C-alpha positions as a printed Julia matrix, in Angstrom:
71×3 Matrix{Float64}:
   1.12  17.64    1.13
  -0.92  14.62    2.22
  -4.24  14.26    3.94
  -4.37  11.97    6.99
  -7.21   9.73    7.95
  -8.49  12.53   10.3
  -8.57  15.08    7.4
  -5.57  16.97    8.74
  -2.76  17.93    6.26
   0.73  16.5     6.65
   3.94  17.78    4.95
   5.52  14.81    3.24
   8.95  15.31    1.38
   9.25  13.41   -1.84
  12.05  12.76   -4.35
  11.26  13.52   -7.94
  12.25  11.28  -10.78
  11.77  11.82  -14.51
   9.32  14.24  -16.11
   7.2   12.17  -18.47
   4.56  13.7   -20.74
   4.48  16.87  -18.58
   4.05  14.98  -15.31
   6.63  14.31  -12.64
   7.28  10.73  -11.41
   7.69  10.49   -7.65
  10.61   8.23   -6.88
  10.4    8.02   -3.13
   8.35   9.5    -0.31
   4.84   8.08   -0.98
   3.28   4.74   -0.28
   0.15   3.05   -1.6
  -3.04   4.62   -0.21
  -1.54   7.99    0.49
  -3.96  10.86   -0.32
  -2.07  13.57   -2.17
  -3.29  17.1    -2.41
  -3.29  17.97   -6.17
  -5.25  21.14   -6.29
  -4.98  24.15   -4.01
  -1.91  22.81   -2.27
  -0.35  26.31   -2.38
  -3.0   27.51    0.11
  -2.66  24.59    2.58
  -0.44  24.51    5.64
   0.56  21.43    7.72
  -1.95  20.65   10.44
  -4.82  22.28    8.65
  -8.21  20.63    8.51
  -9.32  20.03    4.85
 -12.27  18.61    3.05
 -11.36  15.84    0.55
 -12.86  15.5    -2.88
 -11.86  12.5    -4.97
 -10.49  13.2    -8.47
 -11.61  10.34  -10.64
  -9.82  11.54  -13.71
  -6.46  11.31  -12.01
  -7.3    7.7   -10.9
  -8.0    6.89  -14.53
  -4.73   8.42  -15.73
  -2.78   6.4   -13.14
  -4.52   3.17  -14.11
  -3.79   3.84  -17.84
  -0.13   4.58  -17.12
   0.39   1.46  -14.94
  -1.18  -0.91  -17.54
   0.64   0.68  -20.42
  -2.63   1.16  -22.37
  -3.29   4.2   -24.52
  -5.98   6.6   -23.19
């Protein structure tokens, strides 16, 4: 599930790649800037209004992974 600019949820199919260190790599279906629901997604339905809270730890993990540096 994604969150649109208006705060409304959108169902977005993705294709999974490899499982690396307990985390799935998304092969296709997302583009830069997409806001993905990572917590509570089981409770959300398409078209629902949600409140966004940024998860800074996830951003740090992604930056570390993309630069190849160790955390």
